C-alpha positions in Angstrom: 0.0 0.0 0.0 1.0 3.6 -0.5 0.1 6.8 1.3 -0.4 8.5 -2.1 -3.7 7.4 -3.7 -2.4 8.6 -7.1 0.7 6.3 -7.1 -0.2 2.9 -8.5 1.3 -0.3 -7.1 3.8 -2.2 -9.2 2.1 -4.5 -11.7 1.7 -8.2 -10.6 4.0 -10.6 -12.4 3.5 -14.4 -12.0 6.3 -16.4 -10.3 6.9 -18.2 -13.6 7.2 -14.9 -15.6 9.2 -12.9 -13.1 12.7 -13.9 -14.2 11.7 -13.5 -17.9 10.4 -9.9 -17.2 13.5 -9.1 -15.2 15.8 -10.4 -17.9 13.9 -8.5 -20.6 14.2 -5.2 -18.8 17.8 -5.8 -17.9 18.9 -6.6 -21.5 16.8 -4.2 -23.6 14.2 -6.8 -24.5 16.6 -9.7 -25.2 16.0 -12.9 -23.2 17.4 -16.5 -23.3 16.0 -19.9 -22.4 12.8 -20.9 -24.1 12.2 -17.4 -25.5 15.8 -16.9 -26.9 15.7 -15.6 -30.5 12.0 -14.9 -30.4 10.2 -11.6 -30.8 9.0 -10.8 -27.3 7.2 -7.8 -25.7 5.8 -7.1 -22.2 2.1 -6.4 -22.1 0.6 -4.7 -19.0 -3.1 -5.0 -18.6 -5.7 -4.1 -16.0 -7.4 -7.1 -14.4 -11.0 -7.5 -15.5 -12.1 -8.4 -12.0 -9.3 -7.2 -9.7 -8.6 -3.8 -11.3 -4.9 -4.6 -10.6 -2.2 -4.3 -13.3 -0.6 -7.4 -14.6 2.5 -7.7 -16.8 2.8 -10.7 -19.2 5.6 -11.6 -21.7 4.1 -12.4 -25.1 5.5 -13.2 -28.5 4.5 -10.8 -31.2 4.3 -10.5 -35.0 4.2 -7.4 -37.2 1.8 -7.7 -40.1 0.0 -5.1 -42.3 1.8 -2.4 -40.4 0.3 -3.5 -37.0 1.8 -5.0 -33.9 -0.1 -8.3 -33.2 -0.3 -10.7 -30.3 -2.1 -14.0 -30.2 -4.2 -15.3 -27.3 -2.8 -18.8 -27.8 -2.3 -19.9 -24.2 -0.2 -22.7 -25.5 -3.2 -24.2 -27.3 -5.4 -24.4 -24.1 -9.2 -24.5 -24.3 -9.5 -21.3 -22.3 -8.6 -17.8 -23.3 -5.6 -16.4 -21.4 -6.2 -14.0 -18.5 -4.6 -11.1 -20.4 -7.1 -11.4 -23.2 -10.1 -11.2 -20.9 -8.4 -8.2 -19.3 -8.1 -6.3 -22.6 -11.8 -7.0 -23.3 -12.7 -5.2 -20.1 -9.9 -2.6 -20.2 -8.6 -1.9 -23.7 -5.9 0.6 -22.6 -2.7 -1.3 -22.2 1.1 -0.5 -21.8 3.6 -2.1 -24.1 7.4 -2.6 -23.5 9.2 -3.4 -26.8 12.9 -3.5 -26.6 13.9 -0.4 -24.6 10.8 1.4 -25.6 7.6 1.8 -23.6 4.3 3.2 -24.8 0.5 3.1 -24.3 -1.7 1.3 -26.8 -5.4 0.3 -27.4 -5.8 -3.5 -27.6 -8.2 -4.3 -30.5 -9.2 -7.9 -31.2 -9.7 -8.6 -34.9 -12.9 -10.2 -36.1 -14.2 -12.3 -39.0 -12.2 -12.2 -42.2 -9.7 -9.7 -40.8 -9.0 -12.0 -37.9 -8.4 -14.9 -40.3 -6.2 -12.9 -42.6 -4.1 -11.6 -39.8 -3.8 -15.0 -38.2 -2.6 -16.5 -41.5 0.1 -13.8 -41.6 1.1 -14.7 -38.0 1.3 -18.4 -38.9 3.6 -17.6 -41.9 5.9 -15.7 -39.5 5.6 -18.2 -36.6 4.3 -21.6 -37.8 3.8 -22.7 -34.1 0.6 -20.8 -33.9 -1.0 -23.2 -36.3 -0.1 -26.1 -34.0 -1.7 -24.2 -31.1 -4.9 -23.7 -33.1 -5.0 -27.3 -34.2 -5.0 -28.4 -30.6 -8.2 -26.6 -29.5 -11.7 -25.8 -30.8 -11.3 -22.3 -29.4 -10.6 -19.7 -32.1 -7.3 -18.1 -31.0 -7.8 -14.3 -30.7 -5.6 -12.0 -32.8 -5.1 -8.7 -30.9 -3.7 -5.5 -32.5 -1.9 -3.2 -30.2 -2.6 0.3 -31.7 -0.2 2.8 -30.3 -1.4 6.0 -28.6 0.3 9.4 -29.3 2.7 7.8 -31.8 5.4 10.2 -32.9 4.0 13.2 -30.9 5.8 13.1 -27.6 9.1 14.2 -29.0 7.7 17.7 -29.5 6.5 18.1 -25.9 8.5 20.6 -23.9 6.1 21.7 -21.2 2.8 20.9 -19.6 0.9 23.0 -22.1 2.3 20.9 -25.0 1.3 17.8 -23.1 -2.2 19.0 -22.5 -2.6 19.8 -26.2 -1.3 16.4 -27.1 -3.7 14.5 -24.8 -6.6 16.7 -26.0 -5.8 16.0 -29.6 -5.8 12.3 -29.0 -9.1 12.4 -27.2 -10.7 14.4 -30.0 -9.3 12.0 -32.6 -10.5 9.0 -30.6 -14.0 10.4 -30.2 -14.1 11.1 -34.0 -13.0 7.5 -34.7 -15.7 6.2 -32.4 -18.3 8.3 -34.3 -17.1 7.0 -37.7 -17.1 3.4 -36.5 -20.5 3.7 -34.9 -22.1 5.0 -38.1 -20.5 2.1 -40.1 -21.6 -0.4 -37.4 -25.2 0.7 -37.4 -25.4 1.0 -41.2 -24.0 -2.5 -41.5 -26.4 -3.8 -38.9 -29.4 -2.2 -40.7 -28.3 -3.8 -44.0 -28.4 -7.3 -42.7 -31.6 -9.2 -43.4 -32.2 -10.3 -39.8 -31.1 -7.1 -38.2 -28.2 -8.9 -36.6 -24.5 -8.1 -36.0 -22.5 -6.0 -38.4 -19.6 -8.4 -39.0 -16.0 -7.4 -38.2 -16.8 -4.1 -36.4 -18.4 -4.8 -33.1 -15.2 -5.4 -31.1 -13.3 -2.6 -32.8 -16.0 0.0 -32.0 -16.4 -1.4 -28.5 -12.7 -1.3 -27.7 -12.1 2.2 -29.1 -15.1 3.5 -27.3 -14.0 1.9 -24.0 -10.5 3.2 -24.6 -11.8 6.7 -25.1 -13.9 6.5 -21.9 -11.0 5.1 -19.9 -8.6 7.7 -21.1 -11.0 10.5 -20.5 -11.6 9.3 -16.9 -7.9 8.9 -16.2 -7.1 12.3 -17.7 -9.7 14.0 -15.5 -8.6 12.1 -12.4 -5.0 13.1 -13.1 -5.9 16.7 -13.6 -7.8 16.9 -10.4 -4.8 15.5 -8.5 -2.8 18.4 -10.1 -5.3 21.2 -9.6 -4.6 21.9 -5.8 -1.0 22.5 -6.5 -1.7 24.5 -9.6 -4.1 26.6 -7.7 -1.5 27.4 -5.1 1.0 28.4 -7.8 -1.5 30.4 -9.8 -4.2 31.8 -7.5 -5.8 33.7 -10.4 -6.9 30.3 -11.8 -9.1 29.5 -8.8 -12.5 30.1 -10.5 -11.4 28.3 -13.7 -10.3 25.3 -11.8 -13.6 25.2 -9.8 -15.5 25.3 -13.1 -13.3 22.7 -14.8 -13.9 20.3 -11.8 -17.7 20.8 -12.1 -17.5 20.1 -15.9 -15.6 16.9 -15.2 -18.7 15.6 -13.3 -21.0 16.4 -16.3 -18.6 14.8 -18.8 -18.1 11.8 -16.5 -21.8 11.1 -16.3 -22.2 11.1 -20.0 -19.2 8.8 -20.3 -20.9 6.4 -18.0 -24.0 6.4 -20.1 -21.9 5.6 -23.2 -20.2 2.8 -21.4 -23.6 1.3 -20.3 -24.7 1.3 -23.9 -21.7 -0.8 -24.9 -23.1 -3.7 -22.7 -24.6 -5.2 -25.8 -23.6 -3.5 -29.0 -25.5 -6.0 -31.2 -28.8 -4.7 -29.8 -27.8 -1.1 -28.8 -30.4 1.5 -29.9 -28.7 3.5 -32.7 -30.6 6.8 -31.9 -29.9 6.6 -28.2 -26.2 5.9 -28.9 -26.0 8.8 -31.4 -27.7 11.2 -28.9 -25.3 10.2 -26.2 -22.3 10.6 -28.5 -23.5 14.0 -29.8 -24.0 15.2 -26.3 -20.6 13.9 -25.2 -19.0 15.6 -28.2 -20.6 19.0 -27.5 -19.8 18.9 -23.8 -16.3 17.7 -24.3 -15.4 20.2 -27.0 -16.6 23.1 -25.0 -14.8 21.8 -21.9 -11.5 21.2 -23.8 -11.6 24.7 -25.5 -12.3 26.4 -22.1 -9.5 24.4 -20.4 -7.0 25.3 -23.1 -7.9 29.0 -23.0 -7.5 29.1 -19.2 -4.6 26.8 -18.4 -2.2 26.9 -21.4 -0.6 30.3 -20.6 0.3 29.0 -17.1 1.2 25.5 -18.1 3.6 26.7 -20.8 6.0 27.8 -18.1 6.1 24.3 -16.5 8.6 21.9 -18.1 7.5 18.4 -19.1 8.7 15.9 -18.2 9.6 17.5 -14.9 13.2 18.1 -14.1 14.8 15.6 -11.7 15.2 16.9 -8.1 18.6 18.3 -7.3 20.7 16.1 -5.1 
């Protein structure tokens, strides 16, 4: 336990994986033993039931410009825990070599899944043996990077705020595009059933947006007291922003509730919620940028290390 509620505990690593994770981090992603010579990454997920972070070493394949992992579980008849975790919490952290970044975990569906799985088998034939050993369809999960290529231009907290806001806006726009495609595809099916190949993608991106927005607001509110002491003229703006967080968070919760069963979600109710979220969020982000950017521009990011 920690006295600071905003400091998260170290992710759990199983006894079996602990030496692999330690060797990976000590040697820039290179490990020996049964993983020697293989392409390996570390995936940190949030437990579907526990809410605790877990780190798992996984083989990966690059195909069609995407970073892919397979829920093989050695050919077992049960999906691995990390896969069930990403269905509940799509935002994950990836360690690849010496690099670390956030990503959205998006399982592929239908023909896309089959095509990507074939590409993975061509790269690593052992996946075909795992699939042959179980009736379970092995999930293929793309790890879509967050903020790719942007962080290098961040010099202060204002830059970081703009970067995060840009990603939130882009993610919300992607959710809208995918939602329209999903509902159009569903309406076009004769029995009104599922629009193939899109349900999970829409669900994961929408959940990732909701999780990121909640984390962003929680992080801001942890920062607001100190910012208010440094810049007393922001007191009214910080109070208003905190109130707006409650409104946006309520709408976010409504959208998450609609994702419970996308196949039967009411299109108009979903659109109304999304439209309301978009209006509220855009007004909130614009106000926040107008009020905070001048002050945050003077605060370096990442923060300087304390003097010894």
